N, CA, C and O atoms as a GROMACS GRO file, in nm:
protein
  424
    1MET      N    1  11.138  12.392  -9.944
    1MET     CA    2  11.001  12.436  -9.939
    1MET      C    3  10.936  12.383  -9.811
    1MET      O    4  10.955  12.267  -9.775
    2ARG      N    5  10.858  12.468  -9.743
    2ARG     CA    6  10.792  12.428  -9.620
    2ARG      C    7  10.642  12.409  -9.646
    2ARG      O    8  10.583  12.479  -9.728
    3THR      N    9  10.582  12.315  -9.574
    3THR     CA   10  10.440  12.287  -9.589
    3THR      C   11  10.374  12.292  -9.452
    3THR      O   12  10.421  12.228  -9.358
    4LEU      N   13  10.267  12.368  -9.440
    4LEU     CA   14  10.190  12.374  -9.316
    4LEU      C   15  10.097  12.254  -9.311
    4LEU      O   16  10.026  12.225  -9.407
    5CYS      N   17  10.098  12.184  -9.196
    5CYS     CA   18  10.012  12.066  -9.179
    5CYS      C   19   9.932  12.079  -9.051
    5CYS      O   20   9.976  12.142  -8.954
    6TYR      N   21   9.814  12.019  -9.050
    6TYR     CA   22   9.730  12.012  -8.932
    6TYR      C   23   9.721  11.868  -8.884
    6TYR      O   24   9.724  11.774  -8.964
    7SER      N   25   9.710  11.853  -8.753
    7SER     CA   26   9.688  11.721  -8.695
    7SER      C   27   9.539  11.691  -8.704
    7SER      O   28   9.457  11.761  -8.646
    8VAL      N   29   9.504  11.586  -8.779
    8VAL     CA   30   9.364  11.552  -8.804
    8VAL      C   31   9.334  11.417  -8.741
    8VAL      O   32   9.398  11.317  -8.773
    9ARG      N   33   9.235  11.414  -8.652
    9ARG     CA   34   9.191  11.287  -8.590
    9ARG      C   35   9.094  11.218  -8.686
    9ARG      O   36   8.994  11.276  -8.729
   10LEU      N   37   9.126  11.094  -8.718
   10LEU     CA   38   9.046  11.020  -8.815
   10LEU      C   39   9.003  10.885  -8.758
   10LEU      O   40   9.074  10.822  -8.680
   11LYS      N   41   8.885  10.843  -8.800
   11LYS     CA   42   8.837  10.710  -8.763
   11LYS      C   43   8.916  10.604  -8.839
   11LYS      O   44   8.952  10.501  -8.783
   12SER      N   45   8.942  10.631  -8.967
   12SER     CA   46   9.023  10.537  -9.046
   12SER      C   47   9.094  10.611  -9.159
   12SER      O   48   9.046  10.713  -9.210
   13LEU      N   49   9.206  10.557  -9.197
   13LEU     CA   50   9.283  10.607  -9.311
   13LEU      C   51   9.345  10.484  -9.376
   13LEU      O   52   9.433  10.420  -9.319
   14HIS      N   53   9.299  10.451  -9.496
   14HIS     CA   54   9.354  10.333  -9.563
   14HIS      C   55   9.381  10.363  -9.710
   14HIS      O   56   9.318  10.449  -9.772
   15SER      N   57   9.477  10.291  -9.762
   15SER     CA   58   9.522  10.309  -9.900
   15SER      C   59   9.420  10.250  -9.996
   15SER      O   60   9.372  10.138  -9.977
   16ILE      N   61   9.387  10.327 -10.102
   16ILE     CA   62   9.295  10.275 -10.204
   16ILE      C   63   9.365  10.257 -10.338
   16ILE      O   64   9.313  10.189 -10.426
   17SER      N   65   9.482  10.318 -10.353
   17SER     CA   66   9.561  10.298 -10.474
   17SER      C   67   9.706  10.330 -10.441
   17SER      O   68   9.741  10.356 -10.326
   18GLU      N   69   9.789  10.329 -10.544
   18GLU     CA   70   9.931  10.356 -10.525
   18GLU      C   71   9.957  10.501 -10.483
   18GLU      O   72  10.056  10.529 -10.417
   19LYS      N   73   9.867  10.593 -10.522
   19LYS     CA   74   9.889  10.734 -10.496
   19LYS      C   75   9.781  10.801 -10.412
   19LYS      O   76   9.786  10.922 -10.394
   20ALA      N   77   9.683  10.727 -10.360
   20ALA     CA   78   9.573  10.789 -10.288
   20ALA      C   79   9.533  10.710 -10.163
   20ALA      O   80   9.551  10.588 -10.156
   21VAL      N   81   9.480  10.783 -10.066
   21VAL     CA   82   9.427  10.722  -9.943
   21VAL      C   83   9.285  10.774  -9.922
   21VAL      O   84   9.249  10.882  -9.968
   22LYS      N   85   9.205  10.694  -9.851
   22LYS     CA   86   9.070  10.736  -9.817
   22LYS      C   87   9.067  10.764  -9.668
   22LYS      O   88   9.101  10.678  -9.587
   23ALA      N   89   9.027  10.886  -9.631
   23ALA     CA   90   9.021  10.928  -9.491
   23ALA      C   91   8.875  10.941  -9.450
   23ALA      O   92   8.794  10.999  -9.522
   24VAL      N   93   8.842  10.885  -9.332
   24VAL     CA   94   8.708  10.894  -9.277
   24VAL      C   95   8.719  10.957  -9.139
   24VAL      O   96   8.790  10.907  -9.052
   25ALA      N   97   8.648  11.069  -9.118
   25ALA     CA   98   8.650  11.139  -8.989
   25ALA      C   99   8.541  11.082  -8.899
   25ALA      O  100   8.459  11.002  -8.942
   26TYR      N  101   8.542  11.124  -8.773
   26TYR     CA  102   8.447  11.073  -8.676
   26TYR      C  103   8.305  11.123  -8.699
   26TYR      O  104   8.210  11.060  -8.652
   27ASP      N  105   8.287  11.233  -8.770
   27ASP     CA  106   8.152  11.281  -8.799
   27ASP      C  107   8.093  11.216  -8.924
   27ASP      O  108   7.979  11.245  -8.961
   28GLY      N  109   8.169  11.128  -8.989
   28GLY     CA  110   8.121  11.057  -9.107
   28GLY      C  111   8.169  11.118  -9.238
   28GLY      O  112   8.146  11.059  -9.344
   29SER      N  113   8.234  11.232  -9.235
   29SER     CA  114   8.282  11.292  -9.359
   29SER      C  115   8.399  11.211  -9.414
   29SER      O  116   8.482  11.160  -9.338
   30GLU      N  117   8.404  11.201  -9.545
   30GLU     CA  118   8.507  11.122  -9.612
   30GLU      C  119   8.575  11.208  -9.718
   30GLU      O  120   8.517  11.302  -9.772
   31ALA      N  121   8.700  11.172  -9.747
   31ALA     CA  122   8.773  11.242  -9.853
   31ALA      C  123   8.881  11.149  -9.906
   31ALA      O  124   8.936  11.067  -9.833
   32ILE      N  125   8.909  11.163 -10.034
   32ILE     CA  126   9.020  11.091 -10.097
   32ILE      C  127   9.134  11.190 -10.110
   32ILE      O  128   9.120  11.294 -10.175
   33LEU      N  129   9.247  11.157 -10.048
   33LEU     CA  130   9.362  11.246 -10.043
   33LEU      C  131   9.482  11.185 -10.114
   33LEU      O  132   9.498  11.063 -10.112
   34PRO      N  133   9.565  11.266 -10.178
   34PRO     CA  134   9.690  11.214 -10.234
   34PRO      C  135   9.784  11.174 -10.121
   34PRO      O  136   9.789  11.240 -10.017
   35LYS      N  137   9.858  11.067 -10.140
   35LYS     CA  138   9.953  11.022 -10.037
   35LYS      C  139  10.063  11.124 -10.012
   35LYS      O  140  10.122  11.127  -9.904
   36SER      N  141  10.091  11.207 -10.111
   36SER     CA  142  10.196  11.308 -10.096
   36SER      C  143  10.157  11.418  -9.998
   36SER      O  144  10.243  11.494  -9.955
   37HIS      N  145  10.030  11.428  -9.961
   37HIS     CA  146   9.984  11.530  -9.867
   37HIS      C  147   9.961  11.476  -9.727
   37HIS      O  148   9.920  11.551  -9.638
   38VAL      N  149   9.985  11.349  -9.705
   38VAL     CA  150   9.977  11.289  -9.572
   38VAL      C  151  10.121  11.270  -9.524
   38VAL      O  152  10.196  11.192  -9.583
   39PHE      N  153  10.159  11.341  -9.417
   39PHE     CA  154  10.298  11.346  -9.374
   39PHE      C  155  10.332  11.247  -9.263
   39PHE      O  156  10.446  11.241  -9.219
   40GLY      N  157  10.235  11.170  -9.215
   40GLY     CA  158  10.264  11.069  -9.116
   40GLY      C  159  10.172  11.078  -8.996
   40GLY      O  160  10.080  11.160  -8.990
   41VAL      N  161  10.199  10.990  -8.900
   41VAL     CA  162  10.117  10.978  -8.779
   41VAL      C  163  10.160  11.083  -8.678
   41VAL      O  164  10.278  11.111  -8.662
   42ASP      N  165  10.062  11.142  -8.608
   42ASP     CA  166  10.088  11.234  -8.498
   42ASP      C  167  10.092  11.151  -8.370
   42ASP      O  168   9.987  11.110  -8.320
   43TYR      N  169  10.211  11.126  -8.318
   43TYR     CA  170  10.228  11.039  -8.203
   43TYR      C  171  10.195  11.108  -8.070
   43TYR      O  172  10.189  11.040  -7.968
   44GLU      N  173  10.174  11.239  -8.069
   44GLU     CA  174  10.142  11.310  -7.946
   44GLU      C  175   9.997  11.288  -7.902
   44GLU      O  176   9.966  11.305  -7.785
   45VAL      N  177   9.910  11.250  -7.994
   45VAL     CA  178   9.769  11.227  -7.962
   45VAL      C  179   9.756  11.087  -7.905
   45VAL      O  180   9.805  10.990  -7.964
   46GLU      N  181   9.689  11.076  -7.789
   46GLU     CA  182   9.681  10.946  -7.722
   46GLU      C  183   9.546  10.878  -7.735
   46GLU      O  184   9.540  10.755  -7.744
   47ARG      N  185   9.437  10.953  -7.737
   47ARG     CA  186   9.303  10.894  -7.731
   47ARG      C  187   9.254  10.836  -7.863
   47ARG      O  188   9.171  10.744  -7.864
   48SER      N  189   9.303  10.887  -7.972
   48SER     CA  190   9.258  10.839  -8.103
   48SER      C  191   9.375  10.847  -8.200
   48SER      O  192   9.483  10.892  -8.164
   49ASP      N  193   9.352  10.802  -8.322
   49ASP     CA  194   9.456  10.807  -8.425
   49ASP      C  195   9.450  10.942  -8.496
   49ASP      O  196   9.343  10.988  -8.534
   50ALA      N  197   9.566  11.003  -8.512
   50ALA     CA  198   9.573  11.132  -8.581
   50ALA      C  199   9.689  11.131  -8.679
   50ALA      O  200   9.791  11.067  -8.654
   51TRP      N  201   9.671  11.201  -8.789
   51TRP     CA  202   9.773  11.210  -8.893
   51TRP      C  203   9.799  11.356  -8.926
   51TRP      O  204   9.712  11.441  -8.912
   52TRP      N  205   9.922  11.383  -8.970
   52TRP     CA  206   9.959  11.516  -9.018
   52TRP      C  207   9.922  11.524  -9.165
   52TRP      O  208   9.974  11.448  -9.247
   53ILE      N  209   9.831  11.615  -9.198
   53ILE     CA  210   9.783  11.630  -9.336
   53ILE      C  211   9.801  11.776  -9.378
   53ILE      O  212   9.779  11.868  -9.298
   54SER      N  213   9.841  11.796  -9.500
   54SER     CA  214   9.868  11.929  -9.554
   54SER      C  215   9.745  12.020  -9.544
   54SER      O  216   9.633  11.980  -9.576
   55ALA      N  217   9.768  12.143  -9.497
   55ALA     CA  218   9.659  12.240  -9.483
   55ALA      C  219   9.600  12.277  -9.619
   55ALA      O  220   9.481  12.303  -9.631
   56TRP      N  221   9.684  12.278  -9.719
   56TRP     CA  222   9.640  12.316  -9.854
   56TRP      C  223   9.532  12.222  -9.906
   56TRP      O  224   9.432  12.267  -9.963
   57ILE      N  225   9.549  12.092  -9.886
   57ILE     CA  226   9.452  11.996  -9.937
   57ILE      C  227   9.328  11.989  -9.849
   57ILE      O  228   9.218  11.963  -9.898
   58LEU      N  229   9.344  12.012  -9.718
   58LEU     CA  230   9.230  12.008  -9.628
   58LEU      C  231   9.130  12.119  -9.657
   58LEU      O  232   9.009  12.100  -9.641
   59GLU      N  233   9.179  12.234  -9.701
   59GLU     CA  234   9.090  12.346  -9.734
   59GLU      C  235   9.004  12.315  -9.856
   59GLU      O  236   8.898  12.375  -9.874
   60ARG      N  237   9.048  12.224  -9.940
   60ARG     CA  238   8.976  12.192 -10.062
   60ARG      C  239   8.888  12.067 -10.050
   60ARG      O  240   8.813  12.035 -10.142
   61LYS      N  241   8.896  11.998  -9.938
   61LYS     CA  242   8.818  11.875  -9.917
   61LYS      C  243   8.714  11.900  -9.809
   61LYS      O  244   8.724  11.995  -9.732
   62SER      N  245   8.614  11.814  -9.804
   62SER     CA  246   8.507  11.827  -9.704
   62SER      C  247   8.531  11.731  -9.588
   62SER      O  248   8.444  11.652  -9.552
   63LEU      N  249   8.649  11.739  -9.530
   63LEU     CA  250   8.687  11.653  -9.419
   63LEU      C  251   8.691  11.736  -9.292
   63LEU      O  252   8.740  11.849  -9.292
   64GLN      N  253   8.640  11.681  -9.183
   64GLN     CA  254   8.639  11.753  -9.056
   64GLN      C  255   8.781  11.761  -9.000
   64GLN      O  256   8.850  11.659  -8.990
   65TYR      N  257   8.825  11.883  -8.963
   65TYR     CA  258   8.957  11.901  -8.904
   65TYR      C  259   8.957  12.028  -8.821
   65TYR      O  260   8.866  12.110  -8.831
   66SER      N  261   9.060  12.045  -8.741
   66SER     CA  262   9.074  12.163  -8.657
   66SER      C  263   9.208  12.229  -8.688
   66SER      O  264   9.306  12.161  -8.718
   67ARG      N  265   9.212  12.362  -8.680
   67ARG     CA  266   9.336  12.436  -8.704
   67ARG      C  267   9.415  12.457  -8.576
   67ARG      O  268   9.516  12.527  -8.576
   68ARG      N  269   9.370  12.397  -8.466
   68ARG     CA  270   9.431  12.421  -8.336
   68ARG      C  271   9.575  12.371  -8.328
   68ARG      O  272   9.660  12.440  -8.271
   69LYS      N  273   9.605  12.255  -8.384
   69LYS     CA  274   9.739  12.198  -8.374
   69LYS      C  275   9.801  12.193  -8.514
   69LYS      O  276   9.754  12.119  -8.601
   70SER      N  277   9.905  12.271  -8.533
   70SER     CA  278   9.968  12.276  -8.666
   70SER      C  279  10.119  12.267  -8.651
   70SER      O  280  10.175  12.304  -8.548
   71ARG      N  281  10.185  12.219  -8.755
   71ARG     CA  282  10.331  12.209  -8.761
   71ARG      C  283  10.374  12.234  -8.906
   71ARG      O  284  10.295  12.221  -8.999
   72TRP      N  285  10.501  12.270  -8.921
   72TRP     CA  286  10.561  12.287  -9.053
   72TRP      C  287  10.648  12.166  -9.084
   72TRP      O  288  10.718  12.115  -8.996
   73PHE      N  289  10.643  12.120  -9.207
   73PHE     CA  290  10.723  12.007  -9.254
   73PHE      C  291  10.803  12.052  -9.376
   73PHE      O  292  10.759  12.137  -9.453
   74ASP      N  293  10.924  11.992  -9.392
   74ASP     CA  294  11.004  12.024  -9.510
   74ASP      C  295  10.968  11.929  -9.624
   74ASP      O  296  10.878  11.846  -9.610
   75GLU      N  297  11.038  11.942  -9.737
   75GLU     CA  298  11.004  11.862  -9.856
   75GLU      C  299  11.033  11.713  -9.838
   75GLU      O  300  10.981  11.631  -9.913
   76ASN      N  301  11.116  11.676  -9.738
   76ASN     CA  302  11.146  11.536  -9.712
   76ASN      C  303  11.050  11.473  -9.611
   76ASN      O  304  11.061  11.355  -9.580
   77GLY      N  305  10.956  11.552  -9.559
   77GLY     CA  306  10.861  11.501  -9.461
   77GLY      C  307  10.910  11.510  -9.318
   77GLY      O  308  10.850  11.450  -9.229
   78ASN      N  309  11.018  11.583  -9.295
   78ASN     CA  310  11.070  11.600  -9.159
   78ASN      C  311  11.004  11.720  -9.093
   78ASN      O  312  10.985  11.824  -9.155
   79GLN      N  313  10.969  11.702  -8.966
   79GLN     CA  314  10.905  11.809  -8.892
   79GLN      C  315  11.007  11.916  -8.857
   79GLN      O  316  11.114  11.886  -8.805
   80LEU      N  317  10.974  12.040  -8.885
   80LEU     CA  318  11.063  12.152  -8.857
   80LEU      C  319  11.038  12.204  -8.715
   80LEU      O  320  10.927  12.189  -8.664
   81PRO      N  321  11.139  12.263  -8.652
   81PRO     CA  322  11.118  12.316  -8.517
   81PRO      C  323  11.016  12.429  -8.516
   81PRO      O  324  11.008  12.509  -8.610
   82ASP      N  325  10.938  12.433  -8.411
   82ASP     CA  326  10.833  12.533  -8.397
   82ASP      C  327  10.891  12.655  -8.327
   82ASP      O  328  10.920  12.651  -8.207
   83VAL      N  329  10.908  12.764  -8.401
   83VAL     CA  330  10.969  12.886  -8.348
   83VAL      C  331  10.867  12.999  -8.358
   83VAL      O  332  10.808  13.024  -8.463
   84THR      N  333  10.846  13.067  -8.246
   84THR     CA  334  10.757  13.182  -8.243
   84THR      C  335  10.836  13.304  -8.201
   84THR      O  336  10.903  13.302  -8.098
   85VAL      N  337  10.830  13.409  -8.280
   85VAL     CA  338  10.902  13.532  -8.250
   85VAL      C  339  10.801  13.634  -8.199
   85VAL      O  340  10.707  13.671  -8.269
   86GLU      N  341  10.823  13.680  -8.075
   86GLU     CA  342  10.736  13.781  -8.017
   86GLU      C  343  10.822  13.902  -7.982
   86GLU      O  344  10.930  13.888  -7.926
   87LYS      N  345  10.773  14.019  -8.015
   87LYS     CA  346  10.846  14.142  -7.983
   87LYS      C  347  10.774  14.212  -7.869
   87LYS      O  348  10.651  14.226  -7.870
   88HIS      N  349  10.852  14.256  -7.772
   88HIS     CA  350  10.797  14.326  -7.657
   88HIS      C  351  10.833  14.473  -7.667
   88HIS      O  352  10.951  14.508  -7.683
   89LYS      N  353  10.733  14.559  -7.659
   89LYS     CA  354  10.759  14.703  -7.660
   89LYS      C  355  10.721  14.756  -7.521
   89LYS      O  356  10.603  14.758  -7.486
   90PRO      N  357  10.820  14.798  -7.443
   90PRO     CA  358  10.791  14.841  -7.306
   90PRO      C  359  10.713  14.972  -7.303
   90PRO      O  360  10.721  15.054  -7.395
   91GLU      N  361  10.637  14.989  -7.194
   91GLU     CA  362  10.561  15.112  -7.177
   91GLU      C  363  10.655  15.226  -7.139
   91GLU      O  364  10.761  15.204  -7.079
   92LYS      N  365  10.617  15.345  -7.174
   92LYS     CA  366  10.694  15.463  -7.138
   92LYS      C  367  10.658  15.501  -6.994
   92LYS      O  368  10.542  15.524  -6.963
   93ARG      N  369  10.758  15.508  -6.907
   93ARG     CA  370  10.737  15.542  -6.766
   93ARG      C  371  10.820  15.664  -6.730
   93ARG      O  372  10.927  15.688  -6.788
   94ASP      N  373  10.770  15.740  -6.635
   94ASP     CA  374  10.844  15.854  -6.584
   94ASP      C  375  10.946  15.808  -6.480
   94ASP      O  376  10.924  15.708  -6.412
   95ALA      N  377  11.054  15.879  -6.469
   95ALA     CA  378  11.159  15.845  -6.373
   95ALA      C  379  11.112  15.878  -6.231
   95ALA      O  380  11.038  15.975  -6.211
   96VAL      N  381  11.156  15.798  -6.133
   96VAL     CA  382  11.123  15.820  -5.993
   96VAL      C  383  11.250  15.861  -5.919
   96VAL      O  384  11.359  15.810  -5.945
   97SER      N  385  11.234  15.954  -5.827
   97SER     CA  386  11.352  15.999  -5.753
   97SER      C  387  11.385  15.906  -5.637
   97SER      O  388  11.502  15.896  -5.598
   98ASP      N  389  11.284  15.837  -5.579
   98ASP     CA  390  11.306  15.749  -5.464
   98ASP      C  391  11.242  15.612  -5.493
   98ASP      O  392  11.125  15.605  -5.529
   99ASN      N  393  11.318  15.505  -5.477
   99ASN     CA  394  11.270  15.370  -5.507
   99ASN      C  395  11.222  15.294  -5.384
   99ASN      O  396  11.191  15.176  -5.394
  100SER      N  397  11.215  15.357  -5.270
  100SER     CA  398  11.178  15.286  -5.147
  100SER      C  399  11.027  15.262  -5.143
  100SER      O  400  10.948  15.337  -5.200
  101ILE      N  401  10.989  15.153  -5.072
  101ILE     CA  402  10.850  15.114  -5.059
  101ILE      C  403  10.806  15.151  -4.918
  101ILE      O  404  10.868  15.110  -4.821
  102ASP      N  405  10.697  15.230  -4.906
  102ASP     CA  406  10.653  15.282  -4.776
  102ASP      C  407  10.612  15.170  -4.680
  102ASP      O  408  10.639  15.181  -4.560
  103GLU      N  409  10.548  15.063  -4.728
  103GLU     CA  410  10.501  14.956  -4.640
  103GLU      C  411  10.617  14.877  -4.579
  103GLU      O  412  10.600  14.816  -4.474
  104LEU      N  413  10.731  14.878  -4.641
  104LEU     CA  414  10.844  14.801  -4.592
  104LEU      C  415  10.936  14.882  -4.501
  104LEU      O  416  11.033  14.828  -4.448
  105ARG      N  417  10.908  15.010  -4.482
  105ARG     CA  418  10.990  15.094  -4.395
  105ARG      C  419  10.959  15.068  -4.249
  105ARG      O  420  10.845  15.039  -4.214
  106ARG      N  421  11.062  15.078  -4.163
  106ARG     CA  422  11.040  15.058  -4.020
  106ARG      C  423  11.003  15.186  -3.954
  106ARG      O  424  10.981  15.189  -3.833
   0.00000   0.00000   0.00000
């Protein structure tokens, strides 16, 4: 099973029980999250502390977050490779009888 997670910058994230953490964002919003929905630290962010948190739980809480940076995680908490499939459909062009360029002729 795959889980979509967002990178959330938080002022603090600390454990309040065996199964829950309290997250405080920079705008002052707070939320109590299950530990099973926090997938770890986002080490790519340099200026502040950020954690990977499940998109499913973020939609139900009043915590400030952005959808800009997202990743997929498996059931063991391992980050899955980011693969984007794009299909290109070429334009229909008419055939040309001569391929020479007039500006390059002597």
